[in-house]
C-alpha positions, 0 to 999 in steps of 0.5 A: 559548541560547534562539535555539539551542534555538529553531532545533533546536525548528525543525528537529525540527518541519521533519523531522517534517513533510517525513517525514509527507508520504511518498514520491515516485516514485523514493524507496527504501521502507521494510522493514517486519514486519508481522503477518499474518491467519495470525499470521505476520509478513511483511516485504518481504525475505522474498519472495527472489523477487519482482520487485517489489510491488503494495502497497496499503492497504486495509480491511474496512469502507470501501466503496471498498475493498470494491468493489476486493476482487475486482480486488485479488485478480485482481492477485494472481492475475495478477502474483504468478506474474510477480514482483510479489505483491500485499501488502495492509495495514490502516492503521486504528485499530480502536477507531474502526473494529472492522470492521477487526480482525485477527479481522474481517480474518481472516473477510473474507480467508476469505469473499473467498478471498484468496490474497495477505498481508493485514498489520495496521499495528497501531501505525499507523507504516507508512502514514504513512512511505509517505504513505498517506492512502486505502483504497484507496491503491496504492504499486508497488514494483521491487526493485533489488538489495536496495532497493525503489523507488516506481514508482507512487502512487495508484489501482488504475483509473479507475472504483472503481463498476463493474470492467466500465467500466474504462478505465485499468488504471493499475496493471496498465500500471505493472506491465506496463511495469516487467515489460518494463524500461520506464519507468511513463509514467504514476506517479502518479494519485489515490487514491479512497478513504475517509481512514485512520483515525487 
């Protein structure tokens, strides 16, 4: 009996650990229902016309995330009309980072003129499912029938410091390939940013 209980416990631990690793390329991504800065709740299933999503875990307080704000807005303006809107999710524990509170998110979105949903993962349940570890951390999802398939994971581009010095636009290249019904040839890069605060 003790051996059976031990086996069950080990199986549960293994399942939990594998769940924490997050998604890989080709996995089906979970939908969610998270609060937006306007007080409404947003789900991927609510975007009936979308072909996919540029899902970005980001925040107000990380200097890397701040450096990318204008580029994230530009991605939404370019690709939302083509069917790939940006959906931004703030994953940090706001007790540790009060500058990432919902009120602070609202203020920042107004200051920067964000045109994309800026959601809060207040229970911190969504970012571990995806496997996000940084801000910013990007997941490009392609909508296939009713499922969202992970096609790219990683960074926005190859230069967080200076947008004018970017040589490879990872996200743009990936979305362009998907829009042209091609495989994403570079589907994983290293996300550069601050660690998500738990």
